[in-house]
C-alpha positions in Angstrom: 207.1 318.6 167.8 203.4 319.4 168.2 203.7 322.9 166.9 205.8 321.7 164.0 203.3 319.1 163.1 200.3 321.5 163.3 202.0 323.9 161.1 202.7 321.4 158.4 199.5 319.6 158.2 196.3 320.6 156.4 194.1 318.7 158.7 194.7 317.4 162.3 193.3 314.1 163.4 192.1 313.6 167.0 190.3 310.7 168.8 187.5 311.5 171.2 186.8 309.3 174.3 183.5 307.6 175.2 182.6 305.5 178.3 184.1 302.0 178.2 182.0 298.8 178.3 182.6 295.7 180.2 184.7 294.1 177.5 188.3 293.8 178.6 189.3 295.4 175.3 189.4 299.1 175.3 186.6 301.2 173.8 188.1 303.5 171.3 186.2 306.7 170.6 185.0 307.9 167.3 187.4 309.8 165.1 186.8 313.4 164.3 188.6 315.6 161.8 189.2 319.3 161.8 190.6 321.4 159.0 193.4 323.9 159.3 193.6 326.7 156.8 196.8 328.3 158.2 199.1 326.3 155.9 197.3 327.6 152.8 197.3 331.2 153.9 201.0 331.2 155.0 202.5 329.0 152.3 205.6 331.3 151.7 206.3 331.3 155.4 206.0 327.5 155.5 208.5 327.1 152.7 211.1 329.0 154.7 210.2 327.0 157.7 210.8 323.7 156.0 214.5 324.7 155.5 215.1 324.5 159.3 213.1 321.6 160.5 215.8 319.0 159.7 214.8 315.5 158.9 211.1 316.1 160.0 210.4 318.7 157.4 206.9 318.7 155.9 207.4 318.1 152.2 204.2 316.2 151.9 200.9 318.0 152.4 199.4 315.2 154.4 202.0 315.1 157.3 200.3 316.0 160.5 200.4 315.6 164.3 197.7 313.4 166.0 196.4 312.6 169.3 194.7 309.2 170.1 192.9 308.3 173.4 192.3 304.8 174.5 190.9 303.4 177.7 191.3 299.9 179.3 190.9 298.3 182.7 193.8 297.7 185.0 195.0 294.2 185.7 194.6 292.8 182.2 196.9 290.0 181.1 199.5 290.3 178.5 198.5 290.4 174.8 195.1 292.3 175.1 194.7 294.6 172.1 194.6 298.3 173.1 194.2 299.7 169.6 195.4 299.6 166.0 197.2 302.9 165.2 197.0 302.0 161.5 193.2 301.7 161.5 192.5 304.6 163.9 194.8 306.9 161.9 193.0 305.7 158.7 196.3 304.5 157.1 194.8 301.2 155.8 191.9 300.7 153.4 188.5 300.3 154.9 189.5 302.1 158.1 187.0 304.9 157.5 186.6 307.7 155.1 190.0 308.3 153.3 191.5 311.6 153.5 192.1 312.1 149.8 193.7 315.5 150.2 196.3 314.3 152.6 197.0 310.7 151.2 197.9 310.1 147.5 195.9 307.3 146.0 199.0 305.5 144.8 200.3 305.3 148.3 197.1 304.5 150.3 196.9 301.9 153.0 198.6 298.6 152.8 199.7 299.3 149.1 202.3 301.9 150.2 205.8 301.3 149.2 207.9 301.6 151.1 205.7 300.1 153.9 204.7 302.1 157.0 206.6 301.5 160.3 205.5 302.5 163.8 208.0 303.1 166.6 208.1 304.8 170.0 209.9 308.1 170.1 212.3 306.6 172.7 212.5 303.2 174.5 212.2 304.4 178.1 209.7 302.3 180.0 207.5 301.4 177.0 208.3 297.7 177.3 207.2 297.6 180.8 203.5 298.1 180.3 202.7 298.1 176.5 204.2 296.6 173.3 203.9 298.2 169.9 204.0 296.1 166.6 206.3 298.1 164.3 204.6 296.8 161.1 200.9 296.7 161.9 200.8 299.5 164.5 198.8 297.3 166.9 199.2 298.3 170.6 199.0 295.5 173.2 199.3 295.1 176.9 202.7 293.7 178.0 203.6 291.0 180.5 203.9 293.7 183.2 200.3 294.0 184.7 199.1 297.5 185.0 198.2 298.5 188.6 196.3 301.8 188.5 197.0 302.4 192.2 200.7 301.8 191.9 201.0 304.0 188.9 198.8 307.0 189.8 198.4 306.9 193.5 202.0 306.0 194.5 204.3 306.4 191.4 202.7 308.8 189.0 201.5 312.4 189.1 201.8 315.2 186.8 204.3 313.8 184.3 204.4 315.7 181.1 204.8 314.5 177.5 208.3 313.2 176.9 210.1 309.9 176.4 208.3 306.9 175.0 206.0 306.5 178.0 205.1 308.4 181.1 202.4 308.5 183.7 199.9 311.3 184.2 197.4 311.7 187.0 195.4 315.0 187.0 194.0 316.5 190.1 190.8 314.5 189.8 191.1 311.2 191.5 189.6 309.2 188.6 192.1 310.3 185.9 195.1 308.0 185.2 196.9 308.2 181.9 199.8 306.4 180.2 201.4 308.9 177.7 203.3 307.6 174.7 204.9 309.4 171.6 204.8 307.3 168.5 206.6 308.0 165.1 205.1 306.9 161.9 207.7 306.5 159.1 209.0 306.7 156.3 209.5 310.4 156.1 207.1 311.0 153.3 204.3 309.8 155.5 205.7 311.0 158.7 203.4 311.5 161.6 204.1 312.4 165.3 201.3 310.6 167.3 200.6 311.3 170.9 198.8 308.3 172.5 196.9 308.7 175.8 195.8 305.4 177.5 193.4 306.0 180.3 193.5 303.3 183.0 190.2 302.4 184.4 189.8 301.3 188.0 188.6 297.9 189.0 187.5 297.0 192.5 190.7 295.1 193.6 191.3 296.9 197.0 189.2 296.5 200.2 188.6 299.5 202.5 191.1 299.7 205.4 191.0 301.6 208.5 194.3 303.3 209.6 194.0 301.8 213.0 192.5 298.6 214.2 190.8 300.3 217.3 189.0 303.6 217.1 188.0 305.4 220.3 185.3 308.0 220.5 184.5 309.9 223.8 180.9 311.2 224.3 180.0 313.3 227.4 177.1 311.6 229.3 175.0 314.7 228.9 175.2 314.7 225.2 171.7 315.4 223.9 169.9 313.1 221.4 171.0 313.6 217.8 174.4 314.8 218.7 176.8 314.1 215.8 180.3 313.2 216.3 182.8 312.7 213.5 184.9 309.5 213.6 188.4 310.7 213.2 189.8 307.7 211.5 187.7 307.0 208.3 188.5 304.0 206.2 190.7 304.5 203.1 190.3 302.6 199.8 193.0 302.8 197.1 190.2 302.3 194.5 188.3 305.3 193.2 184.7 306.3 192.3 182.2 303.6 193.0 184.9 301.3 193.9 186.0 303.4 196.8 184.3 303.6 200.2 180.6 304.2 199.9 179.0 303.6 203.2 179.7 302.7 206.8 177.6 300.7 209.3 177.9 299.4 212.9 177.6 295.8 213.7 175.9 296.5 217.1 174.0 299.7 217.7 173.3 299.0 221.3 170.0 300.8 220.6 171.9 304.0 221.6 173.8 304.9 218.4 173.6 305.1 214.7 175.9 306.1 211.9 175.5 308.7 209.2 177.9 309.4 206.3 178.5 313.0 204.9 180.3 313.7 201.8 182.4 316.9 201.3 183.1 318.8 198.1 186.0 316.5 197.2 183.9 313.4 197.4 185.4 312.2 200.7 182.9 310.4 203.0 183.3 310.8 206.7 181.3 308.6 209.1 179.4 310.4 211.9 178.3 308.8 215.2 174.7 309.9 216.1 173.5 309.7 219.7 170.0 308.0 219.7 169.3 307.8 223.4 170.1 309.3 226.9 173.5 308.3 228.2 174.4 307.8 231.8 178.0 307.1 232.7 177.1 305.9 236.1 174.9 303.1 234.5 177.3 302.2 231.7 180.5 303.9 230.9 181.6 302.2 227.7 180.1 300.7 224.5 182.1 298.4 222.1 181.0 297.7 218.6 182.5 296.9 215.1 182.4 299.6 212.5 182.4 298.2 208.9 183.3 300.2 205.8 181.9 298.9 202.4 182.9 300.0 199.0 180.6 300.1 195.8 182.2 297.3 193.9 180.5 294.3 192.7 180.8 292.3 194.8 181.5 294.9 197.4 184.6 294.6 199.6 184.6 295.2 203.4 187.0 296.6 206.0 186.4 296.7 209.8 187.7 298.1 213.0 186.7 298.0 216.7 184.9 301.1 217.7 185.0 301.8 221.5 182.6 304.5 222.6 183.6 305.9 226.0 181.2 307.9 228.1 183.0 310.8 229.8 181.8 311.9 233.2 180.2 315.2 234.1 179.4 316.6 237.4 175.8 315.4 237.5 176.0 313.9 241.0 176.4 315.6 244.4 177.7 314.0 247.7 175.1 312.2 249.7 175.0 310.8 253.3 173.4 307.5 253.9 172.1 308.8 257.3 171.0 312.2 258.5 172.3 311.8 262.1 174.7 309.8 264.1 174.9 309.5 267.9 178.2 309.3 269.6 178.8 308.6 273.3 182.2 309.1 274.9 183.7 309.2 278.4 185.0 312.3 279.9 188.4 310.7 280.5 189.0 309.9 276.8 192.4 310.1 275.5 193.2 313.2 273.4 193.6 312.4 269.7 191.3 309.4 269.8 188.9 309.1 267.0 185.3 309.3 268.3 183.4 309.1 265.0 183.6 309.3 261.2 181.2 310.6 258.6 181.4 309.5 254.9 179.4 310.8 251.9 179.3 309.2 248.5 179.5 311.0 245.1 178.9 308.7 242.0 181.0 310.9 239.7 184.6 310.3 238.9 187.9 312.2 239.4 187.6 315.9 240.3 183.8 315.7 240.1 183.7 313.3 242.9 186.1 315.1 245.2 184.5 315.7 248.6 185.6 317.9 251.5 184.1 318.1 255.0 183.5 321.2 257.1 181.5 322.3 260.1 178.5 324.4 259.5 178.6 327.9 260.8 175.9 326.9 263.3 178.5 324.8 265.2 179.8 326.8 268.3 183.5 327.6 268.3 183.9 325.8 271.6 182.7 322.6 269.9 185.0 323.2 267.0 187.9 323.6 269.4 187.1 320.4 271.3 186.5 318.1 268.2 188.7 318.3 265.2 187.2 317.4 261.8 189.5 316.1 259.1 188.3 317.9 255.9 189.4 315.0 253.7 188.5 311.8 255.6 185.5 313.0 257.7 187.1 311.6 260.9 186.3 313.4 264.1 188.9 313.3 266.8 189.1 314.6 270.3 191.3 317.6 270.0 191.7 318.7 273.7 191.2 317.2 277.1 187.7 317.4 278.4 187.4 319.7 281.4 184.8 319.8 284.0 183.0 322.9 282.5 182.6 321.3 279.1 179.1 320.8 277.9 177.8 317.2 278.1 176.1 317.4 274.7 177.5 318.7 271.5 175.6 319.0 268.2 178.0 318.9 265.3 176.5 319.9 261.9 178.9 318.6 259.2 178.7 319.6 255.5 180.0 317.4 252.7 181.0 319.7 249.9 181.4 318.8 246.2 182.3 321.0 243.2 179.3 323.0 242.0 176.9 321.2 244.5 174.8 322.1 247.5 176.4 320.6 250.5 175.0 317.4 252.1 174.3 317.7 255.7 174.7 315.1 258.6 174.5 315.8 262.3 176.8 314.2 264.8 175.3 314.2 268.3 178.2 313.7 270.8 177.3 312.9 274.4 180.1 313.1 277.0 179.8 310.9 280.1 181.5 312.2 283.0 183.6 309.4 284.5 184.3 309.1 288.2 185.7 305.7 287.6 187.7 304.6 284.7 185.9 302.5 282.1 187.2 299.0 280.9 190.0 298.9 278.5 190.2 297.0 275.2 193.7 296.3 274.0 193.8 294.9 270.5 196.7 292.8 269.1 196.3 292.1 265.4 197.5 288.9 263.8 196.6 289.8 260.1 197.6 292.9 258.3 196.1 296.1 259.8 196.4 299.6 258.5 194.7 302.7 260.1 192.1 300.5 261.8 191.3 298.5 258.7 192.1 294.7 258.7 192.8 293.1 255.4 191.9 289.5 254.7 192.2 287.3 251.6 188.9 285.8 250.5 190.4 282.3 250.2 191.4 282.1 253.8 190.3 279.0 255.5 187.7 278.8 258.1 188.8 279.7 261.7 191.5 282.1 260.4 192.6 284.2 263.5 192.3 287.9 263.0 193.3 289.5 266.4 193.7 289.0 270.2 191.8 291.3 272.5 192.8 291.9 276.1 190.0 293.2 278.4 191.0 295.0 281.6 189.4 296.9 284.4 191.6 299.8 285.4 190.0 299.9 288.8 190.7 296.3 289.3 187.5 295.6 291.2 184.8 295.2 288.6 184.0 292.2 286.5 184.3 292.9 282.8 182.2 291.1 280.2 182.9 291.1 276.3 180.9 290.4 273.2 181.0 290.9 269.5 178.7 293.4 267.9 177.9 293.4 264.1 177.1 290.9 261.3 179.5 288.8 259.5 181.3 285.4 259.5 183.2 286.2 262.7 183.4 284.9 266.2 184.9 286.3 269.4 185.5 283.7 272.1 187.6 283.4 275.2 191.1 282.2 274.7 191.9 279.5 277.3 193.7 279.0 279.6 194.2 282.8 279.9 191.6 285.0 281.5 190.5 288.3 279.9 191.9 287.2 276.6 189.6 286.9 273.5 190.3 285.5 270.1 188.5 287.0 266.9 188.4 284.5 264.1 186.4 283.6 261.0 183.6 281.1 261.0 182.8 280.7 257.3 184.6 280.9 254.0 184.4 284.5 252.6 183.6 285.5 249.1 184.9 288.8 247.7 182.3 288.7 244.9 179.5 288.5 247.5 180.7 291.1 250.0 183.9 293.1 250.2 183.6 294.9 253.5 182.6 294.2 257.0 182.2 296.4 260.1 182.1 294.9 263.5 182.8 296.0 267.1 184.2 294.5 270.2 182.1 295.7 273.2 183.3 295.5 276.9 181.2 296.5 279.9 181.6 296.2 283.6 179.1 295.7 286.3 178.8 299.4 286.9 177.3 299.8 283.4 180.3 301.4 281.7 180.6 300.3 278.0 183.6 300.5 275.7 183.4 299.7 272.0 186.2 299.0 269.7 185.3 299.3 266.0 186.9 296.9 263.6 186.7 297.2 259.7 187.5 294.2 257.8 188.3 294.5 254.1 188.4 291.4 251.9 191.2 291.1 249.2 190.2 289.6 246.0 191.8 286.4 244.7 191.6 284.7 241.4 189.0 282.2 242.3 186.7 282.6 239.3 187.4 281.5 235.8 186.0 283.5 232.9 182.5 282.3 231.7 181.3 282.5 228.1 177.8 283.8 227.6 177.2 280.9 225.2 179.2 277.6 225.6 178.3 276.7 222.0 178.5 279.5 219.4 176.7 278.5 216.2 177.6 280.6 213.2 176.8 280.6 209.4 178.8 282.2 206.7 178.4 282.1 202.8 181.2 280.5 200.9 183.5 282.6 198.8 183.5 285.2 201.5 185.8 288.3 201.4 189.2 287.9 203.1 189.3 288.9 206.8 185.4 288.5 207.0 183.9 289.2 210.4 182.2 286.1 212.0 181.2 287.1 215.5 182.4 288.8 218.7 183.0 286.4 221.6 182.2 287.6 225.2 183.2 286.2 228.4 182.9 287.6 231.9 185.0 287.1 235.0 183.6 287.9 238.5 187.1 288.7 239.8 188.3 292.3 240.1 191.3 294.1 238.6 193.7 292.3 236.4 192.3 289.0 237.7 189.0 289.8 235.9 190.7 290.9 232.6 189.9 288.3 229.9 192.0 287.4 226.8 190.8 285.2 224.1 192.7 282.4 222.3 191.9 279.8 219.6 192.0 276.2 220.6 194.6 273.9 219.1 192.0 272.3 216.8 191.2 275.5 215.1 192.4 275.9 211.4 195.1 278.4 210.8 193.0 280.7 208.6 190.8 281.6 211.5 191.9 284.6 213.7 190.7 285.6 217.1 191.5 289.1 218.5 192.8 288.4 222.0 191.5 291.7 223.4 188.2 292.3 221.7 187.2 288.7 221.0 186.4 289.4 217.4 186.6 286.2 215.4 187.4 286.5 211.6 188.4 284.2 208.8 191.4 285.3 206.7 190.6 283.2 203.5 187.7 282.3 201.3 185.9 279.3 202.5 184.7 276.7 199.9 181.6 274.6 201.0 182.4 271.9 198.4 185.8 271.6 200.1 184.5 271.6 203.8 181.0 272.5 204.9 181.3 272.5 208.7 184.0 273.7 211.1 184.0 273.0 214.8 186.7 274.0 217.1 187.3 275.4 220.6 188.1 278.9 221.9 189.5 279.7 225.3 189.0 282.7 227.6 191.8 283.3 230.0 192.1 285.7 232.8 195.2 287.5 234.0 195.3 286.1 237.4 198.2 284.2 238.9 198.0 281.4 238.2 195.5 282.1 235.4 192.1 280.4 235.1 190.4 279.7 231.8 187.1 278.3 230.3 186.4 276.8 226.9 183.7 277.3 224.4 182.9 275.6 221.1 182.5 277.4 217.8 180.4 275.6 215.1 180.6 277.3 211.7 178.3 276.2 208.8 179.4 277.3 205.3 176.3 278.1 203.3 176.3 277.2 199.6 176.6 279.5 196.7 176.2 278.6 193.1 179.9 278.6 192.2 180.1 275.2 190.5 178.7 274.4 187.0 177.2 271.0 186.4 179.8 268.4 185.4 179.2 265.5 183.1 180.8 262.2 184.1 182.3 261.8 180.7 183.7 264.4 178.3 181.4 262.9 175.7 179.0 260.0 175.4 178.6 257.3 172.7 175.6 255.0 172.3 175.1 252.2 169.9 171.4 251.6 169.0 169.9 249.2 166.6 167.8 250.8 163.9 164.1 250.7 164.0 164.4 251.2 167.8 161.0 251.9 169.1 160.0 255.5 169.8 160.7 256.7 173.3 162.9 253.7 173.9 165.8 254.1 176.3 168.9 254.9 174.5 171.2 255.6 177.4 171.8 257.5 180.7 173.5 261.0 180.7 175.2 261.2 184.1 175.9 264.7 185.4 176.8 266.0 188.8 176.9 269.4 190.5 179.0 270.0 193.6 176.7 272.7 194.9 173.9 271.8 197.3 170.1 272.3 197.4 168.6 274.3 194.6 172.2 275.2 193.3 172.9 271.6 192.8 169.7 270.7 191.0 170.4 270.1 187.4 168.0 270.2 184.4 169.1 268.5 181.1 167.9 269.5 177.6 168.8 268.7 174.1 170.3 271.6 172.3 170.1 270.5 168.7 167.7 268.0 167.1 165.3 268.3 169.9 162.5 267.4 167.4 164.0 263.9 167.3 165.5 263.3 170.7 164.3 264.2 174.2 166.0 263.7 177.6 164.4 262.9 181.0 165.7 265.4 183.6 165.0 263.3 186.5 166.9 260.1 185.4 169.0 261.6 182.6 167.6 259.0 180.2 168.0 259.9 176.5 165.1 258.8 174.2 164.3 259.1 170.6 160.8 260.3 169.9 160.6 258.4 166.5 161.9 255.2 165.2 165.4 255.6 163.6 166.3 254.3 160.2 170.1 253.6 159.5 169.6 253.8 155.8 168.3 257.3 156.1 170.9 258.5 158.6 173.6 256.2 160.2 174.7 258.5 163.1 173.5 261.5 165.1 175.6 264.1 167.0 173.8 265.8 169.8 174.7 268.5 172.3 173.1 268.2 175.7 173.1 271.2 178.0 173.0 270.8 181.8 171.6 273.9 183.7 171.6 274.1 187.6 169.0 275.9 189.6 171.2 278.6 191.0 170.8 282.4 190.6 172.2 283.1 188.2 172.2 279.6 186.7 175.4 277.9 185.6 175.6 275.5 182.7 177.8 273.1 180.8 177.4 271.1 177.5 178.6 267.6 176.4 178.7 265.8 173.1 176.5 262.8 172.4 177.2 260.4 169.5 174.5 258.0 168.6 175.5 255.2 166.1 172.8 253.1 164.5 173.4 249.4 164.2 172.1 247.8 161.1 169.3 245.3 161.1 168.2 243.3 158.0 165.2 245.4 157.1 165.9 245.9 153.2 165.7 243.1 150.7 168.2 243.2 147.8 167.2 245.6 145.0 167.9 244.3 141.5 169.3 247.0 139.3 170.0 244.7 136.2 168.1 243.4 134.4 165.7 246.3 134.9 162.5 244.4 133.9 161.1 241.0 133.7 160.2 241.7 130.1 163.8 242.3 129.0 165.5 239.7 126.9 168.9 239.1 125.5 169.9 237.5 122.2 172.4 234.5 122.6 174.1 233.3 119.4 174.2 229.7 118.9 177.9 229.9 118.2 178.6 231.0 121.8 181.2 228.8 123.2 180.7 226.9 126.5 182.0 228.6 129.6 181.4 232.1 128.1 179.5 234.8 130.2 176.1 235.5 128.7 174.8 238.2 131.0 174.6 239.1 134.7 172.2 239.8 137.5 173.2 242.8 139.6 171.7 243.8 142.8 172.5 246.0 145.8 171.4 245.9 149.5 171.0 249.2 151.5 171.9 247.3 154.7 175.5 246.8 155.9 177.7 243.9 157.0 176.3 240.5 156.6 172.9 242.0 156.0 174.3 243.3 152.7 176.2 240.2 151.5 174.1 239.0 148.5 173.9 235.5 147.0 172.4 234.6 143.5 170.7 231.4 142.6 168.4 230.1 139.8 165.3 228.7 141.4 163.2 228.1 138.3 163.9 227.3 134.6 161.8 227.0 131.3 162.9 226.6 127.7 164.3 224.0 125.3 167.2 223.3 127.5 167.5 226.0 130.3 169.9 223.9 132.4 172.5 224.8 129.8 173.0 228.1 131.7 174.5 228.5 135.2 174.7 231.5 137.6 177.7 232.4 139.8 176.2 232.7 143.4 178.7 235.4 144.3 178.9 237.7 141.3 175.6 236.9 139.6 177.3 236.2 136.3 175.3 233.8 134.0 177.5 231.6 131.8 176.8 228.9 129.1 177.7 225.5 130.5 177.2 223.4 127.3 177.4 224.0 123.6 174.1 225.0 122.0 172.4 222.6 119.6 170.0 223.1 116.8 167.2 222.0 119.2 168.2 224.7 121.7 166.8 227.5 119.5 164.1 229.6 121.2 163.3 231.4 124.5 165.0 230.3 127.7 163.5 231.8 131.0 165.5 231.7 134.2 163.9 232.7 137.6 166.8 234.1 139.6 166.6 234.5 143.4 168.7 237.3 145.0 169.0 236.8 148.8 171.0 238.5 151.5 172.7 236.9 154.6 170.7 238.9 157.1 170.1 237.9 160.6 167.8 236.5 162.1 166.1 235.9 158.8 167.5 236.7 155.3 165.5 238.7 152.8 165.3 238.2 149.0 164.0 239.4 145.7 163.4 237.6 142.4 163.9 238.6 138.7 163.2 236.9 135.4 166.2 236.5 133.0 165.0 235.9 129.4 167.6 234.4 126.9 166.6 234.1 123.2 168.8 231.7 121.4 168.9 232.5 117.7 171.1 233.9 114.9 169.2 237.1 114.9 166.0 238.8 116.1 163.7 238.7 113.1 160.3 238.8 114.8 160.3 240.9 117.9 156.4 240.7 118.3 156.6 237.0 118.5 159.2 237.3 121.3 157.2 239.7 123.2 154.1 237.5 123.0 156.2 234.8 124.5 157.3 237.1 127.3 153.8 238.1 128.1 152.7 234.5 128.8 152.9 233.4 132.3 155.8 231.0 132.6 155.2 227.5 134.1 158.3 227.2 136.2 159.0 224.8 138.9 160.6 226.3 141.9 163.9 224.8 143.1 164.2 224.8 146.8 168.0 224.2 146.9 169.8 227.4 148.0 173.4 227.9 146.9 176.1 228.1 149.7 178.7 230.8 149.8 181.6 229.8 151.9 183.3 232.7 153.8 187.0 232.3 153.9 188.4 232.4 157.5 190.5 235.4 158.2 193.4 233.4 159.7 194.6 230.1 158.2 197.3 227.8 159.3 200.3 228.3 157.1 201.2 225.1 155.3 204.5 224.4 153.6 203.3 224.4 150.0 204.7 225.7 146.8 204.3 229.3 145.8 203.8 228.6 142.1 200.0 227.9 142.1 199.5 231.0 144.2 201.5 233.1 141.7 199.5 231.7 138.8 196.2 232.4 140.5 197.2 236.0 141.3 198.3 236.5 137.7 195.0 235.2 136.3 193.0 237.3 138.7 194.9 240.4 137.9 194.5 239.8 134.1 190.8 239.2 134.6 190.3 242.4 136.7 192.0 244.4 134.0 189.9 242.9 131.3 186.7 243.3 133.4 187.4 247.1 133.9 188.1 247.6 130.3 185.0 245.8 129.2 182.7 247.7 131.6 184.1 251.0 130.3 183.3 250.0 126.7 179.9 248.8 127.7 179.0 252.1 129.3 180.1 254.1 126.3 178.2 251.9 123.9 175.1 251.9 126.1 175.0 255.8 125.9 174.8 255.7 122.2 171.7 253.3 122.0 169.3 256.2 122.1 170.6 257.5 118.7 170.2 254.1 117.1 166.7 252.9 118.2 165.4 252.6 114.6 168.2 250.3 113.6 167.3 246.5 114.0 171.0 245.6 114.5 172.7 243.2 116.9 174.7 245.2 119.4 177.7 243.3 120.8 178.6 244.4 124.4 181.5 242.9 126.0 180.2 241.5 129.3 182.8 240.7 132.0 185.3 241.0 129.3 184.4 237.7 127.6 181.4 237.7 125.1 179.1 240.1 123.3 175.5 240.4 124.4 172.4 242.2 123.2 169.5 243.2 125.5 166.7 245.5 124.9 164.5 247.2 127.6 160.7 246.7 127.2 159.1 247.6 130.5 160.1 247.9 134.2 160.8 244.6 135.9 158.4 243.2 138.5 160.3 242.3 141.6 158.6 240.1 144.2 159.6 238.4 147.3 159.1 234.6 147.4 
């Protein structure tokens, strides 16, 4: 398909890739174009080729094969846009420079008919990871989350093009591609598009060691700076900087350090470096924790126990504690009896500590024949009977031989006493276990435990024999009554294996002739489980930051047991009060926590741990672990309410307290300190951070603005800081701070012609006023507080509407100027406000002398002020329903409806005629204006009305 498309197209389209940004959406590279001239040079060959390519023949000059490359992070949710094939292929208007040679104008972009369709070459696994919109060509992630490690490190590798989707991972570890084949139809716009989606790695895997315990052996003679590779490096399924970057030791013991080497393939291997001189005989093992850390943000950790064993070399030779021992024996000693034993010590182990004993070449052969030396044990025994010609003194030079060592030398000086009379005899009878002259006692044996009976005899039967115990130790030799010559050896004090394990004593017998006989007794104590493990610290106090990584290392517990063997082997266990997400390695004592800790959920943990030995029965001790979880700034400030509303009276004084904005932060310390600020309209409002008090810098006027919407931001003191916002609504309550404003009449100098023929009850004019306040502060009442004229009481004003009506018929004597002082008052609280206006009514048939009327208006009127205020009753909202007839109500509603229709019609005519007055200023005519739909009036403007408060 690729070769076919290349041969048919005049130009090929490709997408080059560039590094992606942090945005979860992919970063598509720039489009580049390259021309192909092969099709122009081989046009005849192409025509022949078109006959055989089937339904994909290249009849259009703009058909071509294309490759697109996208990149995106693994683990994205469903619905993330990967790219738009229609835009990247420049198949829609505005998607870049149009290819006019390959795309006819009449079929460009979205105007193509039939419309474009996009489809995968075959279904395969396409629906598992991506979805393709057939109409728009948009490529999205599917519900199946993309796991780069599962695709390319386990399931993928080297898949070629084919099918609708496949996986490709090249030899480089950081390349992971999803490959798709996409068809663009219909046939006249056919394209075969190869889409490559590069999957970028994220740090979602922690390093892991292949084994939990790593052992490294180091010879004790290893020089300083010796480097030893650790054979089990940690593995990380992530790549690049998200893979393993470094290693470190938790405890260096001041003897070791770590170094990391990287090979040509980028693999990092930890090396253990010797920093000091080692001595196995001083310490034969070091235990630490090796930690592997990747380069993610935040980094993830993995750990294993590293045991460094010190192997023995032959750096010690056998040594004798003494240079000479003196041995005295009688000439009648029994053949085969041990007369002495030599013992050398080699501090090495195994074959390096093997010792053999031999006579020096200086020892005469006669002495060698008389005294046999066991080459393994160093025991010297009488090998043959002592004759009369045997020398009385023998100097036995004995060598202790070790591998590769100069022999150690000791001299055994044996003196033979010729016996005429037989010496006393000591006959032991052991009560406790005895093997090869060694008596075994348990350390917990009680005081006065019997060890052996000794019978002391004189072979001659005529000498008195005495007996005593020679040597140090908690032992006593006493006559055993009622028998004679019987002695009992027993303990005198409790014995402790941990203080001393071996004793050597002797039972000595002598007779009156001076003959001495000594019976050596070796006592070996057997260890018992009499010591419980002891923690180095009975209270272990630890700290750890919250949101720690899983399986985070806390500490390594250490307990010692003075007992030996398996009785001193210690195992570690959590107490029953420990939460389940804490783990304690029973062998190493490493304490870890398997889950993330949240300080806001729980700040302190306190539980017990046990150290148990392997004795029978086992002994244990208990320590307490106290863990404090340190705070991190992981909680944004939270407002108590989703939004706040405050009602404030207008003209509220500047910097007055409007209300408190309550906010909390679950974090502690600096992370929980919250600063408040006004985001918008900070020139009017300010907030006190300490108390959260909202204040206005200036006095607020409801008539200028009745409400304010603020956004308040809360920022904590963490690093980096976290924030949140809330909506504040401030509603201003009205106060009576505006007097009514008279809009009509517009001036105190205006006048109105009233015809004498006006019928009583007819509306004459009106006073119209408005109030900027609201509610009862804006309810207006009208009243006449002063009158002047021939008979001004003939006029009445409606207190609610301000309509002025004629009450009585006008007489001949009523001709002239009538002046009414009208008070316009509101119902404000606590005190109503008012304005006044002068209403001038000229009763006459016509206006014949305007100058005369104006002179009357300019004179100050002498009007007596009436103090009586009109009362407007406010109907109650709810009334008690009385059983009355509905007819009066229907009549009233009919009249009101008819009056309303008439009023609306009259006001419309009035507005129309008023607009024509400017074209008729030179005409001295009476203009009849229907007012309130009842009579005709004529009023002329002279000058602005003076309004004053009384």
